[in-house]
C-alpha positions as CSV (number, residue, x, y, z in Angstrom):
1,X,-77.2,208.4,4.2
2,X,-78.6,211.2,3.5
3,X,-78.4,213.0,0.0
4,X,-75.3,214.9,-0.4
5,X,-75.1,219.0,-0.5
6,X,-73.8,218.9,-3.8
7,X,-76.6,217.1,-5.1
8,X,-79.6,219.1,-3.1
9,X,-79.9,221.2,-6.3
10,X,-82.5,218.5,-7.0
11,X,-84.4,218.0,-4.3
12,X,-85.5,213.8,-3.7
13,X,-88.6,212.8,-5.5
14,X,-91.2,211.4,-2.7
15,X,-90.3,207.9,-4.8
16,X,-87.1,208.2,-4.6
17,X,-87.7,209.4,-0.5
18,X,-89.2,205.6,-0.1
19,X,-87.3,204.4,-2.1
20,X,-84.5,205.4,0.3
21,X,-86.4,204.9,3.1
22,X,-87.6,201.2,2.2
23,X,-84.6,200.5,2.2
24,X,-82.5,201.8,5.1
25,X,-85.3,200.1,7.4
26,X,-84.7,197.2,5.6
27,X,-80.9,198.3,7.1
28,X,-82.9,198.8,10.6
29,X,-84.0,195.2,11.5
30,X,-81.6,193.1,9.6
31,X,-79.3,195.4,12.2
32,X,-81.4,194.5,14.8
33,X,-82.2,191.0,13.7
34,X,-78.2,190.6,13.6
35,X,-77.0,192.0,17.2
36,X,-78.2,189.2,19.0
37,X,-75.8,186.8,17.0
38,X,-73.5,187.9,17.2
39,X,-73.1,188.6,20.7
40,X,-74.5,184.4,21.4
41,X,-71.3,184.1,19.3
42,X,-68.9,186.4,21.2
43,X,-69.9,185.1,24.5
44,X,-69.4,181.0,23.2
45,X,-66.0,182.5,22.4
46,X,-65.6,183.9,26.0
47,X,-63.9,186.5,25.1
48,X,-64.6,190.0,26.7
49,X,-63.3,191.6,23.9
50,X,-65.6,189.6,21.5
51,X,-68.4,191.2,23.5
52,X,-67.7,194.4,23.2
53,X,-66.7,194.5,19.2
54,X,-69.6,192.8,18.7
55,X,-71.9,195.1,21.0
56,X,-69.9,198.3,18.9
57,X,-70.8,197.3,15.5
58,X,-74.1,196.5,16.1
59,X,-74.8,199.0,17.7
60,X,-73.5,201.1,15.3
61,X,-75.0,200.0,12.9
62,X,-78.5,199.9,14.2
63,X,-77.8,204.1,14.8
64,X,-76.3,204.6,10.9
65,X,-79.5,203.0,9.5
66,X,-82.0,204.3,12.6
67,X,-80.9,207.8,11.5
68,X,-81.1,207.1,7.1
69,X,-84.2,205.6,7.6
70,X,-86.3,208.6,9.4
71,X,-84.4,211.4,7.6
72,X,-85.7,209.9,4.5
73,X,-89.0,209.6,6.1
74,X,-89.9,212.4,7.9
75,X,-90.9,215.5,6.0
76,X,-90.6,218.1,8.2
77,X,-88.0,220.3,7.4
78,X,-86.3,221.9,10.5
79,X,-86.5,217.9,11.8
80,X,-85.1,216.4,8.6
81,X,-82.2,219.8,8.9
82,X,-81.4,217.5,12.0
83,X,-82.0,214.0,11.2
84,X,-79.3,215.4,8.1
85,X,-76.6,216.3,10.7
86,X,-77.6,212.8,12.5
87,X,-77.3,210.5,9.5
88,X,-73.8,211.5,8.1
89,X,-72.6,212.0,11.9
90,X,-73.8,208.1,12.2
91,X,-71.2,207.2,9.0
92,X,-68.6,207.9,10.9
93,X,-69.6,206.2,13.6
94,X,-70.3,202.7,11.7
95,X,-67.2,203.4,10.8
96,X,-65.0,203.2,13.7
97,X,-67.5,200.4,15.0
98,X,-66.5,198.3,11.8
99,X,-62.7,198.8,13.2
100,X,-63.6,197.8,16.9
101,X,-64.0,194.1,16.6
102,X,-61.6,193.7,14.5
103,X,-58.6,195.6,16.4
104,X,-60.0,194.3,19.0
105,X,-59.7,190.4,17.3
106,X,-57.1,189.6,15.0
107,X,-55.5,193.2,15.9
108,X,-55.2,192.3,19.1
109,X,-51.6,194.4,19.9
110,X,-50.2,197.4,19.7
111,X,-51.2,198.4,15.8
112,X,-54.7,197.2,17.2
113,X,-55.7,199.9,20.2
114,X,-52.8,202.4,18.0
115,X,-55.7,201.6,14.4
116,X,-58.6,202.3,17.5
117,X,-57.5,205.5,19.4
118,X,-56.7,207.3,16.1
119,X,-60.2,205.7,14.0
120,X,-62.5,206.1,16.9
121,X,-60.8,210.4,17.7
122,X,-61.4,210.8,14.0
123,X,-65.2,209.5,14.3
124,X,-65.4,211.3,17.0
125,X,-64.5,214.4,15.3
126,X,-66.2,214.4,12.5
127,X,-69.5,213.3,14.2
128,X,-69.1,216.7,16.3
129,X,-68.4,218.3,12.5
130,X,-71.7,217.6,11.0
131,X,-73.3,217.5,13.7
132,X,-72.4,221.3,14.0
133,X,-71.9,222.3,9.8
134,X,-74.4,219.7,8.2
135,X,-74.5,219.0,3.9
136,X,-71.8,222.0,3.7
137,X,-68.4,220.5,3.0
138,X,-69.0,217.5,1.4
139,X,-66.7,216.8,-0.7
140,X,-63.8,216.6,2.3
141,X,-66.1,215.2,4.5
142,X,-67.3,211.8,1.6
143,X,-63.1,212.2,1.0
144,X,-62.7,211.2,4.9
145,X,-65.3,208.6,4.8
146,X,-63.4,206.6,2.5
147,X,-59.7,207.9,3.8
148,X,-61.4,206.4,7.1
149,X,-62.7,203.0,5.6
150,X,-59.0,202.1,3.3
151,X,-57.3,202.9,6.6
152,X,-57.2,199.5,7.2
153,X,-54.7,199.3,4.3
154,X,-51.6,200.2,6.9
155,X,-52.5,197.0,9.4
156,X,-52.0,194.5,5.8
157,X,-49.3,192.6,7.0
158,X,-51.0,191.7,10.3
159,X,-54.5,190.9,9.3
160,X,-52.9,188.9,6.0
161,X,-51.0,186.6,9.2
162,X,-53.7,186.4,12.0
163,X,-57.4,186.4,9.4
164,X,-58.2,183.8,7.0
165,X,-58.9,184.6,3.0
166,X,-61.8,183.6,3.1
167,X,-62.1,186.6,6.3
168,X,-59.7,189.2,4.0
169,X,-61.4,188.4,1.3
170,X,-65.5,189.6,2.9
171,X,-63.4,192.2,4.5
172,X,-62.3,193.9,1.9
173,X,-65.3,193.0,-0.9
174,X,-67.1,195.6,2.1
175,X,-64.9,198.2,1.6
176,X,-65.3,197.7,-2.1
177,X,-69.0,197.6,-1.7
178,X,-68.5,201.2,0.5
179,X,-66.1,202.4,-1.8
180,X,-68.2,201.5,-5.6
181,X,-71.8,202.8,-3.7
182,X,-69.6,206.4,-3.7
183,X,-70.2,207.3,-7.3
184,X,-74.4,206.8,-7.2
185,X,-73.7,209.1,-3.5
186,X,-72.5,212.2,-5.8
187,X,-74.6,210.9,-9.2
188,X,-78.3,212.3,-7.5
189,X,-78.7,215.6,-9.7
190,X,-77.8,213.8,-12.9
191,X,-79.1,210.0,-12.0
192,X,-82.3,209.5,-10.4
193,X,-82.5,206.6,-7.3
194,X,-79.3,207.3,-7.2
195,X,-79.5,207.5,-3.9
196,X,-80.8,204.3,-3.6
197,X,-78.9,202.5,-5.1
198,X,-75.9,203.8,-2.8
199,X,-78.4,202.9,-0.1
200,X,-78.5,199.2,-1.6
201,X,-74.1,199.1,-1.8
202,X,-74.4,201.0,1.6
203,X,-76.2,197.3,3.2
204,X,-74.1,195.0,1.0
205,X,-70.6,196.5,2.5
206,X,-72.5,196.3,6.0
207,X,-73.0,191.9,5.6
208,X,-69.8,191.5,4.0
209,X,-68.5,193.1,7.4
210,X,-71.3,191.7,9.5
211,X,-69.6,188.2,7.7
212,X,-66.5,189.1,9.0
213,X,-67.4,190.3,12.2
214,X,-69.8,186.8,12.5
215,X,-66.8,184.6,11.8
216,X,-63.8,185.6,11.2
217,X,-62.6,188.6,13.8
218,X,-62.1,186.8,16.7
């Protein structure tokens, strides 16, 4: 995930970009390895919804980590600018991709369908918006990322009723990791390697949600 526009007055050093690329390069590898495990588990469950949820979550994770890795690894100015837009847009897709197995699984009723429709509508609008405007309006985008992530709270009652405590703990621990990471996301100008630290929080958040989907979504 790319450095916010509010921090662009301090360009990342080569060392920072190497660290950023390696951290989310690891995310690409883990997401690629993790996807077939999710799909096999969904096949074992025998639910089409589980297969769709697993594929969407795993695919959106691969896309995000690939976009982020390429953005930080590429030095060509024009290519980097477009990869940054994709990187920003992919955040929306991972948020919606994370909601998908939860909505199709433990919330598989009117709650789930309504939440899924809202989240994917916002994600697609956000994707188009970031592809068009790039790094501009970054504080607005960051607020929307966080707001979309915590929209799950409106379904806290059915989540509490249908998901084991361990699953809920992992689900909200993942959200907390992403949210705490935003602090470092916004500290790029004042703290070297803060974006790398943000990447570590993102990996932690995705990891928590991966095990939520694997063990508790269906």
